Backbone bond lengths (Angstrom), bond angles and torsions (degrees), N, CA, C in turn:
res aa  C-N    CA-C-N  psi(-1)  N-CA   C-N-CA  omega(-1)  CA-C   N-CA-C  phi
1 M - - - 1.446 - - 1.517 108.80 -
2 S 1.296 117.43 141.77 1.449 121.34 -177.92 1.524 110.63 -120.74
3 Y 1.314 114.89 138.86 1.464 122.19 178.68 1.521 108.17 -112.73
4 S 1.320 116.14 152.18 1.456 118.55 169.52 1.533 106.37 -87.46
5 V 1.321 116.70 148.32 1.446 121.81 179.28 1.515 108.99 -118.90
6 V 1.326 115.32 125.49 1.456 122.53 179.99 1.538 107.76 -116.15
7 W 1.308 115.62 122.49 1.466 120.41 175.00 1.530 107.36 -91.36
8 R 1.312 117.06 110.46 1.461 121.64 -179.83 1.526 109.93 -65.65
9 P 1.331 117.72 151.78 1.475 120.19 -176.85 1.527 115.14 -50.15
10 P 1.349 120.01 -44.42 1.467 117.14 179.32 1.529 113.05 -60.46
11 A 1.320 117.27 -37.48 1.460 120.61 178.77 1.521 111.05 -68.73
12 F 1.300 116.33 -44.66 1.461 120.74 -179.37 1.526 110.94 -63.94
13 L 1.333 117.04 -43.92 1.462 121.03 179.92 1.521 111.99 -65.00
14 E 1.329 116.98 -39.28 1.458 119.60 178.26 1.524 110.97 -67.99
15 L 1.304 117.56 -37.67 1.458 120.98 176.14 1.529 110.26 -60.47
16 E 1.303 117.16 -44.33 1.458 121.86 177.86 1.525 111.72 -64.97
17 R 1.341 116.72 -40.77 1.466 120.81 178.02 1.520 110.65 -62.44
18 M 1.341 116.08 -42.88 1.455 119.88 178.38 1.528 110.94 -62.74
19 A 1.320 116.95 -42.05 1.470 121.61 -178.82 1.529 110.55 -63.27
20 M 1.324 116.52 -39.86 1.460 120.11 -178.66 1.525 112.36 -65.44
21 G 1.328 115.83 -25.77 1.455 120.36 -179.14 1.522 114.29 -88.34
22 M 1.322 116.56 3.12 1.467 120.14 -177.99 1.518 110.13 -107.90
23 A 1.331 115.91 143.03 1.462 120.07 174.94 1.528 110.26 -67.05
24 N 1.330 116.51 -37.83 1.458 122.29 177.45 1.531 107.77 -130.25
25 A 1.305 117.06 104.54 1.466 121.44 -175.71 1.520 113.21 -86.64
26 Q 1.314 118.94 -1.26 1.464 121.40 -177.13 1.528 112.79 -58.76
27 P 1.343 119.90 -42.81 1.479 118.26 177.08 1.527 112.72 -59.85
28 L 1.315 117.34 -34.76 1.460 120.74 177.63 1.525 110.69 -68.57
29 R 1.318 116.57 -44.14 1.464 120.16 177.26 1.527 111.21 -62.46
30 D 1.320 116.48 -39.88 1.465 120.30 177.49 1.535 111.16 -63.13
31 A 1.326 116.43 -42.87 1.468 120.73 178.93 1.532 110.10 -63.35
32 A 1.329 117.43 -43.69 1.481 120.71 179.25 1.517 111.15 -63.84
33 S 1.313 117.22 -38.37 1.477 120.79 177.86 1.510 110.76 -65.77
34 H 1.326 116.85 -41.21 1.460 120.27 178.25 1.527 110.89 -64.04
35 V 1.332 116.17 -43.02 1.463 120.96 178.25 1.517 110.12 -59.85
36 D 1.314 117.64 -48.63 1.458 122.69 179.73 1.538 110.86 -58.61
37 F 1.320 116.17 -48.17 1.460 122.28 -179.72 1.539 111.15 -59.31
38 T 1.321 115.98 -47.25 1.466 120.76 -176.20 1.521 111.91 -70.48
39 L 1.317 117.77 -40.60 1.468 119.92 -179.61 1.520 112.20 -65.94
40 R 1.319 117.54 -24.60 1.467 120.32 176.29 1.535 110.67 -68.58
41 R 1.309 116.84 -24.08 1.458 120.42 -174.22 1.527 114.14 -108.02
42 T 1.322 117.66 -45.98 1.464 120.01 -172.63 1.530 112.58 -138.07
43 P 1.323 118.59 60.95 1.475 119.07 -175.96 1.530 113.86 -65.76
44 H 1.326 117.88 -28.74 1.465 120.61 -178.65 1.521 111.87 -75.33
45 D 1.314 117.57 -19.58 1.463 121.28 -175.77 1.520 113.47 -89.97
46 M 1.317 118.16 -6.73 1.441 121.61 -174.04 1.520 110.94 -102.82
47 G 1.319 116.06 143.62 1.456 122.14 172.34 1.512 115.21 65.72
48 E 1.317 114.87 -152.23 1.466 123.49 -176.13 1.520 109.97 -123.78
49 S 1.307 115.76 144.82 1.469 119.46 179.36 1.516 110.36 -75.23
50 R 1.303 115.42 151.37 1.455 124.28 175.35 1.526 106.99 -129.08
51 A 1.284 118.01 -160.09 1.455 122.64 -177.40 1.524 110.93 -58.35
52 G 1.323 116.35 134.22 1.467 121.69 177.13 1.523 112.62 60.72
53 T 1.306 116.42 -120.15 1.463 121.86 -177.09 1.519 112.04 -105.22
54 E 1.334 116.93 12.86 1.450 121.10 -178.78 1.541 110.51 -85.73
55 R 1.341 114.01 150.71 1.463 120.91 -179.81 1.529 109.20 -141.97
56 I 1.318 115.56 156.41 1.464 121.58 174.38 1.525 107.67 -125.51
57 W 1.314 115.75 138.16 1.454 120.95 -175.11 1.517 109.20 -140.90
58 Y 1.314 116.56 131.19 1.449 122.67 174.58 1.510 108.17 -104.26
59 W 1.315 115.68 121.65 1.457 120.48 176.94 1.517 108.38 -130.11
60 D 1.314 116.37 116.37 1.452 123.29 178.39 1.528 110.08 53.03
61 I 1.304 119.34 -110.82 1.464 121.88 -176.90 1.512 112.78 -100.18
62 L 1.328 117.54 7.51 1.470 121.57 -172.35 1.533 111.06 -122.13
63 C 1.329 115.18 135.93 1.453 122.04 171.50 1.524 106.90 -107.68
64 V 1.321 117.07 131.34 1.468 122.18 -175.20 1.526 109.37 -125.91
65 F 1.329 116.60 129.48 1.446 122.91 175.13 1.517 106.64 -112.41
66 Y 1.323 116.89 121.22 1.466 119.43 -172.96 1.521 111.86 -140.92
67 D 1.324 114.48 164.33 1.457 123.09 -178.76 1.527 108.61 -126.49
68 I 1.331 116.30 140.32 1.467 121.49 -179.91 1.524 109.17 -109.41
69 D 1.314 116.17 123.88 1.455 122.25 173.39 1.524 106.95 -105.10
70 E 1.315 115.08 96.83 1.469 120.89 -173.93 1.533 111.43 -64.75
71 R 1.308 116.88 -38.13 1.460 120.70 -178.19 1.538 110.88 -62.03
72 A 1.345 116.64 -44.04 1.469 121.12 -178.47 1.532 111.95 -89.27
73 K 1.346 117.32 -4.19 1.466 121.64 -175.72 1.535 110.15 53.57
74 R 1.355 113.85 49.01 1.459 119.77 -177.82 1.530 110.26 -130.71
75 V 1.311 114.90 138.08 1.452 122.32 173.86 1.523 107.40 -110.91
76 S 1.309 116.21 126.48 1.467 121.54 177.86 1.521 108.60 -107.39
77 V 1.321 116.20 117.71 1.464 120.67 173.84 1.515 105.55 -82.00
78 L 1.331 115.62 112.43 1.451 121.13 -173.09 1.521 113.17 -88.20
79 F 1.328 116.29 -44.56 1.458 122.44 -178.36 1.514 109.57 -145.17
80 V 1.316 116.62 151.34 1.462 121.89 171.19 1.526 107.74 -134.88
81 G 1.311 114.46 161.98 1.455 120.55 176.71 1.503 108.40 -166.10
82 P 1.309 116.45 174.69 1.459 119.08 177.94 1.529 110.85 -72.27
83 A 1.307 115.95 139.94 1.469 120.34 174.57 1.523 105.85 -79.40
84 R 1.288 116.43 122.71 1.467 121.22 -178.99 1.511 110.03 -77.06
85 R 1.287 116.43 125.56 1.451 121.10 177.43 1.515 108.90 -111.93
86 R 1.320 115.47 145.31 1.475 120.24 178.95 1.489 109.37 -114.62
């Protein structure tokens, strides 16, 4: 089954802001591409569930907060941020 993935403006703008602050933004772009690719195929299998149909997923250097609309077969990436590593 395939879902469409929509990056909401706040998520897209934050991704761009993060990239501008990096000397080499390629790892961030790679992480975003992987997230997009995976959410098109298996959005329910990634990350942890939150309220309702929302989920949070940490992939490499990126944290993604997204919502799944099963009826429309659409995943909306609502927010992104850096994945905090310790």
